[in-house]
C-alpha positions in Angstrom: 52.7 -75.0 -46.1 52.9 -77.9 -43.8 52.5 -76.3 -40.2 56.0 -77.6 -39.1 57.9 -75.8 -41.7 56.9 -72.5 -40.6 58.7 -72.2 -37.4 59.4 -69.0 -38.2 57.7 -65.4 -38.4 59.6 -62.1 -39.8 57.5 -59.9 -37.2 54.5 -59.9 -35.2 51.1 -57.6 -34.9 50.9 -56.1 -31.7 46.7 -56.4 -31.3 46.8 -53.4 -28.8 44.5 -52.2 -26.1 41.1 -51.1 -28.0 40.4 -51.3 -31.8 38.5 -48.1 -31.4 40.1 -45.1 -32.9 38.8 -42.4 -30.7 39.8 -44.4 -27.3 43.4 -45.0 -29.4 43.9 -41.1 -29.5 42.5 -41.1 -26.3 44.9 -43.3 -24.6 47.9 -41.9 -27.0 47.6 -38.3 -25.5 47.4 -39.8 -21.8 50.2 -42.3 -22.3 52.7 -39.4 -24.2 51.3 -37.4 -21.0 52.1 -40.2 -18.4 55.6 -40.7 -20.3 56.9 -37.1 -19.9 56.1 -36.6 -16.6 58.1 -40.2 -15.9 61.1 -39.3 -17.9 61.1 -35.7 -16.1 60.5 -37.2 -12.8 62.8 -40.1 -13.1 65.4 -38.1 -14.7 65.3 -35.0 -12.5 65.2 -37.6 -9.2 68.5 -38.9 -11.0 69.8 -35.5 -11.7 69.1 -33.8 -7.8 70.6 -36.9 -5.9 74.2 -36.2 -8.2 74.5 -32.9 -7.9 73.4 -32.3 -3.8 76.0 -33.8 -1.7 73.5 -34.5 1.0 72.0 -37.1 -0.7 74.8 -39.1 -1.0 73.9 -41.7 1.4 72.6 -45.4 0.3 68.8 -44.6 0.4 69.5 -42.1 -2.0 72.0 -43.9 -4.3 69.2 -46.8 -4.2 66.7 -44.7 -5.5 68.7 -42.8 -8.1 68.7 -46.1 -9.8 65.6 -47.7 -9.0 65.1 -44.1 -11.2 67.1 -45.1 -14.0 65.2 -48.6 -14.0 61.9 -47.0 -14.0 62.9 -44.6 -16.9 64.4 -47.5 -19.1 61.4 -49.6 -18.4 59.1 -47.2 -19.4 61.1 -46.7 -22.6 61.2 -49.5 -23.4 57.6 -50.1 -23.9 55.8 -47.1 -24.2 57.5 -45.2 -27.5 56.4 -48.7 -29.5 53.0 -48.4 -27.6 52.4 -44.5 -28.4 53.5 -45.8 -32.1 51.1 -48.2 -32.7 48.5 -46.3 -31.3 48.8 -44.2 -34.0 49.3 -46.3 -37.0 46.9 -49.3 -38.5 49.5 -52.2 -38.8 50.8 -52.6 -35.3 54.0 -54.5 -36.7 57.3 -55.5 -34.7 60.1 -57.2 -36.0 61.0 -60.7 -34.5 64.1 -59.5 -33.5 62.4 -56.7 -32.0 60.0 -58.3 -30.4 62.4 -60.4 -28.7 64.7 -57.6 -28.0 61.9 -55.8 -26.1 61.1 -58.7 -24.1 64.8 -59.3 -23.0 64.9 -55.5 -21.9 61.3 -56.4 -20.0 62.4 -59.1 -18.0 65.9 -57.8 -17.2 64.5 -54.4 -15.9 62.0 -56.2 -14.2 63.9 -58.5 -12.2 66.8 -56.3 -11.5 64.0 -54.4 -10.0 62.5 -56.6 -7.6 66.3 -57.0 -6.1 66.9 -53.2 -5.9 63.4 -52.6 -4.0 64.8 -56.1 -1.7 68.2 -53.9 -1.3 66.3 -50.9 -0.2 64.6 -53.2 2.3 67.5 -54.1 3.5 68.8 -50.7 3.8 65.9 -49.3 5.8 66.3 -52.3 8.6 69.6 -51.7 8.9 68.9 -47.8 9.1 66.3 -48.8 11.8 67.1 -52.0 13.7 71.0 -51.4 13.9 71.7 -47.5 13.0 75.0 -47.6 15.2 76.4 -50.0 12.7 74.6 -48.3 9.4 77.6 -46.4 8.3 79.7 -49.7 8.7 77.4 -52.4 6.9 76.1 -50.0 4.6 79.7 -49.1 3.3 80.0 -47.4 -0.5 81.6 -50.7 -1.4 79.0 -53.4 -0.3 75.9 -50.8 -1.8 78.0 -50.5 -5.1 77.3 -54.9 -4.7 73.8 -54.8 -3.8 73.3 -52.7 -7.1 75.2 -54.6 -9.5 73.7 -57.8 -8.2 70.2 -56.4 -8.7 71.4 -55.9 -12.2 73.4 -59.5 -12.5 70.3 -61.5 -11.4 68.4 -58.9 -14.1 70.7 -60.4 -16.5 70.6 -63.7 -15.7 66.8 -64.0 -15.7 66.1 -62.6 -19.1 69.0 -64.7 -20.3 67.3 -67.8 -19.1 63.2 -66.1 -20.1 64.5 -65.3 -24.0 66.7 -68.5 -24.3 63.5 -70.2 -23.6 61.2 -68.3 -25.6 63.2 -68.6 -28.9 63.0 -72.6 -29.0 58.9 -71.7 -29.6 57.8 -72.2 -32.9 54.8 -70.1 -34.9 52.2 -71.5 -36.9 49.2 -70.4 -37.4 49.2 -66.6 -35.9 51.7 -63.8 -35.4 48.7 -61.7 -33.8 49.7 -60.9 -30.0 47.3 -59.8 -27.9 48.8 -57.7 -26.0 50.3 -54.3 -26.7 53.8 -55.2 -26.1 55.7 -58.4 -26.2 55.2 -60.0 -23.0 56.0 -64.0 -22.1 52.3 -64.8 -21.5 50.7 -63.7 -24.7 53.7 -64.7 -27.2 53.5 -68.5 -25.5 50.0 -68.7 -26.6 51.2 -68.3 -29.9 53.3 -71.4 -29.8 52.0 -74.4 -31.7 53.6 -76.9 -30.1 53.4 -78.1 -26.2 55.2 -75.3 -24.1 54.7 -77.3 -21.1 58.4 -77.6 -20.4 59.4 -74.0 -21.0 56.3 -72.9 -19.0 57.6 -74.7 -16.1 61.5 -73.2 -16.4 60.2 -69.6 -16.9 57.9 -70.0 -14.3 60.5 -71.5 -11.8 62.9 -68.4 -12.8 60.5 -65.6 -12.5 59.0 -67.9 -9.4 62.2 -67.5 -7.5 63.1 -64.2 -8.0 60.0 -63.2 -6.5 60.0 -65.6 -3.6 63.3 -64.7 -3.1 63.5 -60.9 -2.8 60.0 -61.0 -1.2 60.9 -63.1 1.4 64.0 -60.6 2.0 61.6 -57.3 2.1 59.0 -59.5 3.9 62.0 -60.2 6.8 62.9 -57.1 6.9 60.0 -55.4 7.6 59.2 -57.7 10.1 62.1 -56.5 12.1 61.8 -53.0 11.3 57.8 -53.6 12.7 59.0 -55.2 15.8 61.6 -52.6 16.3 59.3 -49.7 15.9 56.5 -51.2 18.1 59.4 -51.2 21.2 59.9 -47.3 20.4 58.3 -45.9 23.7 58.0 -42.1 22.3 55.3 -41.5 19.7 57.1 -39.2 17.8 60.1 -41.6 17.3 57.3 -44.2 15.5 56.1 -41.6 13.4 59.2 -40.8 12.0 60.2 -45.0 11.9 57.2 -45.3 10.4 57.5 -42.3 7.7 61.2 -43.7 6.8 59.2 -47.1 5.7 55.6 -45.9 4.2 56.9 -44.7 0.7 59.2 -48.1 0.5 56.4 -50.4 1.8 53.7 -48.7 -0.9 55.6 -49.0 -3.9 56.7 -52.6 -3.0 53.2 -53.3 -2.8 52.4 -52.2 -5.5 55.2 -53.3 -7.4 54.6 -56.4 -6.6 51.0 -57.1 -6.4 50.3 -56.5 -9.9 53.5 -58.5 -10.9 52.3 -61.5 -9.1 48.6 -61.2 -10.2 50.2 -61.0 -13.8 52.8 -63.7 -13.7 52.6 -65.8 -11.0 49.9 -68.4 -13.1 49.9 -70.6 -16.2 49.7 -68.5 -19.9 46.6 -70.6 -20.8 44.8 -68.9 -18.2 46.2 -65.2 -19.5 42.9 -62.8 -19.4 43.2 -60.7 -22.3 41.2 -57.6 -20.3 42.1 -58.1 -16.7 45.9 -58.9 -17.3 46.1 -55.8 -19.8 45.1 -53.3 -17.3 47.3 -54.7 -14.6 50.2 -54.9 -17.2 49.2 -51.0 -18.0 49.4 -50.3 -14.5 53.5 -51.5 -13.5 55.0 -50.6 -16.9 53.4 -47.3 -17.6 51.4 -45.9 -14.4 54.5 -47.1 -11.7 57.3 -45.8 -13.3 55.6 -43.0 -13.2 54.2 -42.4 -10.0 57.6 -43.9 -7.9 59.0 -40.4 -8.0 56.1 -39.2 -6.2 55.7 -42.1 -4.0 59.5 -42.7 -2.9 61.0 -38.7 -3.3 58.8 -35.7 -4.3 57.1 -36.5 -0.7 60.4 -36.3 0.5 61.4 -33.2 2.7 65.0 -34.2 1.9 64.2 -34.1 -1.6 62.2 -31.1 -1.6 65.4 -29.3 0.2 67.5 -30.2 -2.2 66.0 -29.1 -5.2 65.6 -25.6 -3.2 69.3 -25.7 -2.7 70.1 -27.1 -6.0 68.6 -24.3 -7.8 69.8 -21.4 -5.6 73.4 -23.1 -6.1 72.5 -22.2 -10.0 71.3 -18.6 -9.1 74.4 -18.0 -7.4 76.7 -19.1 -9.8 75.0 -17.2 -12.6 
């Protein structure tokens, strides 16, 4: 059969992280434990913010949505990865692959802009504290979150629309553990230059706009903190932003390393390690980075537990 006639494949084979059965078993146990911690941590954060009235503030409103995104993000990737670690076929259907890709891009892009919103929230809290209740109103916070999801939807729609135009002729083996854009692009038997450029522009714009927003916010925050005379005031201001800054650095560092380069330069080893980090590890770390090291969250957990005991 000619190359041009085989433009569709019924499904793909996800090559995974390793061929060794022993290592696959170790990875299965490790990823399962990480996923359970991710679910408990992020679901717990959403529940605590909802139940404790003192956490009904813009910062924790954004954190609850970040937890929802991380929970969804890991659920899109990890269950299928766990299944493939235990099976020999490692098969995923064509529709399943593109569905996974769609939600992966959607949630990733939404998280980029949600992190930008959180940076702006910290900027207003530190640089304009007197205007904070007015600026960060409930309506404005809801608009920022809705805008994050809307941008995520637009990015993923463009990405999947471009990818659906690909023709697969020679191989259906994806050299990755999930349906990510670069390894799927590498399977195409026709020139993907135009599609790569379009995806690069959309992804690059998303990262650039969100990074500029975060950078400008933190430059202004740093400038304001340096003007604070008391050391205790500086420590308090730094502690307010340190968790968010750490989370942003880890998330954007791995995303830029993986995606802002041509798909032909895709490196099986390095890019897979980076992908494991931001798809599996970061969603687990975020509740720890943002929340459970926070005294307000710890006190909220105690209040909720005491309220539950008193109601019995």
